[in-house]
N, C-alpha and C positions, 0 to 999 in steps of 0.2 A: 503491500499501501504508499509505502515512506518513496518507494521508488515514481511509482505510477505519478508522486505528487509532484514530486520533482520533476520529472519530465517534463510536466503540465505548466509545471511553473519556467523552466526554463524556456520551451515553444512561443510560452507568451511573450517572455523577455523580448525574446526576436522579432517577433513578430510587430510589437509592438514601441520595438527600440528606432528611433528616427533615419531614416531613408537615406541621409547626408551618412549614414557613420559608413556609410559605403561607398561613400558619391564617387573617390576621386578614381579607383579600382576601376568603379563600373563608365566610367569615363573614357575610359580609353585611353591610349598612353599616352603622356607627353600633356598630361592634362591636369590639371586639379580648380577642383571648386573648396570655394572660397570667400570669406566677409572682408572689405576689404579694409583692415587698419592704418596705414598709414599712407602718404604719397610724397616724396620726395620732389619735386620738378626738378630742384637745379639739378639733381643727383641722374635725374630720369629714371627714378626704382620706384618701385611700390610693391608695400610689403600686404600678405593678406594670412587670418587665420584660418588654415587648411580645416576643412569641413571633417576631413578622415584621422586625421592624427592631432588635432585641434593646435596646434602647434606653427609659429609663424612660418613664412617662405616669402622669400624675397625676389624679388624678377628687377632686373632692367627690360626697361623699352622706349619704346621711340616717343617723338613726342604728339604722334598722333594718338598714342592709349594713351601716356598721360594724360591730358588733357578731356580724353572720352573717359577716364574716370572719377572730374570730378563732381559728376552725376551719381554716381553707384552707391546707389542703397540696395542692403539683402546680398542675396548670394552673388557672384558670379564663377564664368568657367574658364578658366585662363592655358591655352596654349600657347607651350613653350618649346623650346631648343635649349639644348648644351650650347653657350660656347668652346670654342675649339679646346680648349686646356679644361674646360669642364669642372671651372670653378662656377661659372655663373649661370642661371639659367636667364633666357631670355626671354621675352613673351613675344609670341608672336599672333597672337590675338586674344578676344576680351568677350564674352557674351553673357550680358545682362540676363 
């Protein structure tokens, strides 16, 4: 009886967990989903709080993307590529 109750609790928890928990994996390769934490136009970078890991991720971006982020509210999806030396993530597109 105890095993059945535990199994039921685990399954219920999985079904009720926010879908954003698996958001980045489900979005595909080279994609992160999160909320904008900060934008640094001078350095052409922005940081999101990743929906899956709940940690900050910083991207470099062109002026068009940086300007577009000034109106960002809620979740955004960032498509990115790694720079040549693998030290920075370059945003190549965002979706609100």
